C-alpha positions in Angstrom: 119.7 108.6 75.5 117.3 109.5 72.6 114.7 107.2 74.3 115.5 107.9 78.0 114.9 111.7 77.8 111.5 111.3 76.0 110.6 108.7 78.6 111.4 111.2 81.4 109.5 114.0 79.7 106.5 111.9 79.0 106.1 110.8 82.6 106.8 114.3 83.8 104.2 115.9 81.6 101.5 113.4 82.3 101.9 113.6 86.0 102.3 117.3 86.0 99.0 118.0 84.2 97.1 115.1 85.9 97.7 116.3 89.5 95.6 119.5 89.4 92.5 117.5 88.3 93.2 114.9 91.0 93.5 117.6 93.6 90.1 119.1 92.5 88.3 115.7 92.5 89.9 114.7 95.9 88.7 117.9 97.5 85.2 117.7 96.1 84.8 114.1 97.2 86.6 114.7 100.5 89.3 112.2 99.8 91.7 113.9 102.1 94.2 113.1 104.9 92.9 114.7 108.1 95.4 115.9 110.8 95.8 114.0 114.1 98.4 113.5 116.7 100.5 111.2 114.4 100.3 113.5 111.4 102.8 116.3 110.6 100.3 118.6 109.0 97.5 120.7 110.4 94.9 120.8 107.7 93.1 118.4 105.3 95.3 117.4 102.3 94.2 115.4 99.3 95.8 111.9 99.3 95.6 110.6 95.8 98.8 112.0 94.3 99.9 108.5 93.7 97.3 108.3 90.9 99.3 110.9 88.9 102.6 109.2 89.6 101.1 105.8 88.4 99.7 107.4 85.3 102.9 109.0 84.3 105.1 106.0 85.1 102.9 103.3 83.5 102.2 105.3 80.3 105.8 106.2 79.8 107.1 102.6 80.4 104.5 101.1 78.2 105.1 103.6 75.4 108.9 103.8 75.3 110.0 100.2 76.2 109.5 98.0 73.2 107.8 94.7 73.9 109.7 92.9 71.2 113.3 94.0 70.5 116.7 92.3 71.0 118.0 95.7 72.2 115.9 95.5 75.3 116.5 92.3 77.3 113.4 92.9 79.5 110.9 92.8 76.6 110.0 89.2 77.5 109.0 90.1 81.1 108.0 93.7 81.0 104.4 92.5 81.0 104.9 91.1 84.5 106.3 94.3 85.7 103.2 96.1 84.5 101.0 93.5 86.2 102.9 94.0 89.4 102.4 97.8 89.1 98.7 97.3 88.7 98.5 95.0 91.8 100.3 97.6 93.9 98.2 100.4 92.5 95.0 98.7 93.4 96.1 97.9 96.9 97.4 101.5 97.4 94.4 103.2 95.9 92.0 101.1 98.0 93.9 102.0 101.2 94.0 105.7 100.3 90.2 105.8 99.8 89.0 103.2 102.3 91.8 102.1 104.7 92.4 98.3 104.6 94.1 96.1 107.2 97.9 95.7 107.2 97.5 92.0 106.5 95.6 92.6 103.2 98.2 95.2 102.2 100.9 92.7 103.0 99.3 90.0 100.9 99.0 92.4 98.0 102.7 93.2 98.2 103.6 89.5 98.3 101.4 88.9 95.2 103.2 91.7 93.3 106.6 90.5 94.5 105.9 86.9 93.3 104.9 88.2 89.9 108.3 89.8 89.6 110.4 87.0 91.2 108.7 83.9 89.8 107.4 85.2 86.4 109.7 88.0 85.5 112.7 86.2 87.1 113.9 89.4 88.9 115.5 87.5 91.7 118.7 87.1 93.6 120.9 84.1 92.8 123.9 84.7 95.1 124.8 86.2 98.4 128.1 87.7 96.9 130.2 86.2 99.7 128.1 87.4 102.6 128.6 84.9 105.4 131.0 83.3 102.8 128.1 82.1 100.7 128.1 82.6 96.9 125.4 80.9 94.7 122.2 79.8 96.4 119.5 77.3 95.5 116.6 78.7 93.4 114.0 78.3 96.1 116.2 80.2 98.6 116.7 82.9 95.9 112.9 83.2 95.5 112.3 83.6 99.2 115.1 86.0 99.7 114.1 88.1 96.7 110.4 88.3 97.8 111.6 89.3 101.3 114.0 91.9 99.8 111.2 93.4 97.7 108.8 93.5 100.7 111.4 95.3 102.8 112.2 97.9 100.2 108.5 98.5 99.4 107.7 99.1 103.1 110.8 101.2 103.7 109.8 103.7 101.0 106.2 103.6 102.3 107.3 104.3 105.9 109.4 107.4 105.2 106.5 109.1 103.5 105.8 111.1 106.6 106.7 114.7 105.6 106.4 116.8 102.5 108.7 115.8 99.6 110.7 113.2 101.4 109.6 109.9 99.8 109.4 111.5 96.3 112.9 113.1 96.6 114.5 109.9 97.9 112.8 107.9 95.2 114.1 110.3 92.6 117.7 110.0 94.0 117.5 106.2 94.0 116.0 105.9 90.5 118.4 108.4 88.9 121.4 106.6 90.6 120.4 103.2 89.4 119.2 104.6 86.0 122.6 106.2 85.3 124.4 102.9 85.9 121.9 101.0 83.7 122.4 103.5 80.9 126.2 103.1 81.2 126.0 99.3 80.9 123.5 99.3 78.1 120.4 98.2 79.9 118.2 100.8 78.3 115.0 99.1 79.4 115.8 99.6 83.0 117.2 103.0 82.4 113.9 104.0 80.8 112.0 102.6 83.8 114.3 104.7 86.1 113.8 107.8 84.0 110.0 107.4 83.9 109.8 107.1 87.7 112.1 110.1 88.2 110.0 112.2 85.7 106.8 111.4 87.5 108.3 112.1 90.9 109.8 115.5 89.9 106.4 116.5 88.5 104.7 115.4 91.7 107.1 117.4 93.8 105.8 120.5 92.2 102.6 120.0 94.2 104.1 118.2 97.3 106.8 120.6 98.5 105.8 122.7 101.5 103.1 123.9 101.7 101.9 120.6 100.2 98.8 120.7 97.9 98.6 116.9 97.8 100.1 113.8 99.3 101.1 110.7 97.3 99.4 108.3 99.7 100.1 104.6 99.7 99.4 104.5 96.0 102.5 106.5 95.3 104.9 105.3 98.1 104.2 101.6 97.5 104.8 102.1 93.7 108.1 103.9 94.4 109.1 101.1 96.7 108.2 98.4 94.2 110.0 100.1 91.4 113.1 100.7 93.6 113.1 97.0 94.5 113.1 96.0 90.8 116.0 98.4 90.1 118.0 97.3 93.2 117.7 93.5 92.6 118.5 94.0 88.9 121.5 96.1 89.8 122.8 93.5 92.2 122.3 90.6 89.8 123.7 92.3 86.8 127.0 92.8 88.6 127.3 89.1 89.1 128.1 88.5 85.4 128.8 91.9 84.0 132.5 92.8 83.7 133.9 96.1 82.4 134.9 99.5 83.8 131.4 100.0 85.3 131.3 96.8 87.3 130.5 97.5 90.9 132.4 95.7 93.7 130.7 94.8 97.0 127.4 95.3 95.2 125.0 94.3 98.0 126.6 96.9 100.3 126.5 99.5 97.5 122.8 98.8 96.9 122.1 99.3 100.7 124.0 102.6 100.5 121.9 103.8 97.7 118.8 103.1 99.7 120.3 103.9 103.1 117.8 106.5 104.4 114.6 104.3 104.0 116.4 101.0 104.8 118.2 102.1 107.9 115.3 104.1 109.3 113.0 101.1 108.9 115.6 98.8 110.6 116.1 101.3 113.5 112.4 101.9 114.1 111.4 98.2 113.9 114.2 97.3 116.3 113.2 99.9 118.8 109.5 98.9 118.7 110.4 95.2 119.1 112.7 95.9 122.1 109.8 97.8 123.7 107.5 94.8 123.3 105.4 96.4 120.5 104.6 95.3 117.0 107.2 96.5 114.5 104.2 98.0 112.6 102.9 99.9 115.6 102.4 103.5 114.5 104.4 106.2 116.2 106.5 109.3 115.5 110.0 107.9 115.9 111.2 108.0 112.3 114.2 110.0 111.5 112.1 112.8 109.8 110.1 113.1 113.0 113.3 113.5 115.0 114.4 116.3 112.7 111.0 118.0 113.1 111.4 117.8 116.9 114.7 119.6 116.9 113.1 122.5 114.9 113.6 121.6 111.2 110.8 122.5 108.8 109.5 119.8 106.4 111.6 121.3 103.6 114.7 121.4 105.8 114.3 117.9 107.0 113.8 116.6 103.4 116.9 118.5 102.2 119.0 117.2 105.1 118.0 113.6 104.5 118.3 113.8 100.8 121.8 115.3 100.9 122.7 112.6 103.5 121.5 109.9 101.1 123.5 111.3 98.3 126.6 111.5 100.5 126.2 107.8 101.4 125.9 106.9 97.7 129.2 108.7 97.0 130.7 107.0 100.2 129.8 103.5 99.2 130.9 104.0 95.6 134.3 105.3 96.6 134.8 102.5 99.2 133.4 99.6 97.2 136.8 97.9 97.2 136.6 97.2 101.0 134.5 94.1 100.5 130.8 93.4 101.0 130.7 92.8 104.8 133.2 95.4 105.9 131.5 98.1 103.7 128.0 97.0 104.9 129.0 97.2 108.6 130.8 100.5 108.0 127.8 102.0 106.2 125.3 100.9 108.9 127.6 102.0 111.6 128.0 105.5 110.2 124.2 105.7 109.7 123.8 104.7 113.4 126.2 107.3 114.6 124.5 110.1 112.6 121.1 109.1 113.8 122.4 108.9 117.4 123.7 112.5 117.0 120.2 113.6 116.0 118.6 111.8 118.9 121.0 113.4 121.4 120.3 116.9 120.0 116.5 116.1 120.3 116.8 115.0 123.9 118.7 118.1 124.9 116.2 120.4 123.0 113.2 118.7 124.6 114.9 118.2 128.0 114.2 114.4 127.9 
């Protein structure tokens, strides 16, 4: 705890004091997000908030996680985590300043994921009984792990559509995983979680409505990458870790912790494919757009979705004894019903 709190405060303070300067520079250089029919804002907003998040996160992690200590199992591969952060930062910053093609962004995400999976060995080695499969070959684990990281990275990126949402969900996710890592003695991952939470809470000071700055892809991709590290490490540690904090049905619990971004991405991609469009076709069908359509403000939509995410975390934790597949189907089914309710209300309100 004596290291986790300083890590949180370090990240918070660096991000908090960096953001005003970033806003000033972004406005002067016209590095802003201009409103259009797909945007949920009506004026130019600076888009480089991710720079502040990156600065707070990487400084705190580098300073507070020892690179050589038996107390921190990750000291042998923390260098690869930092390298992956830099890859994602460069891709996100480039896209925020001069938009790049989705294919180039995708290749950058794969490169970062491979650094973590192949070099840092942050990878899945089992399906935990899903489809009655336990241990899997290493090559299958590498492919599955990279795929999982790409999904989580893009899920956090895609919900960054209204003020405060991606940062708040990222904070909930990091604090949830961080609390568990602290309880089981993985202080390195607890520090990583605390650093991300500190940076995001500081950023929220400038991102809540009316937003003074957006995090851009630099921030949302970084949140997604960090969340994927925490999620896969959480799943893998429960394979061999046994005490009162061991989580049952761990893949389903991990999905529950990330339910808002993961389910929304699954729902939106499925709808687009069924309509014969690319899953990456831009539109305004995300769950936060639906809430805006029924009359919620940015702040109200963010609060509703954040509280819902917390409720799902409690839900999967309490029902973890059901088994992986039953809990997974129950979680996704409940998410579907709640989203369906919002869609029905929207249709009635808009007379669709």
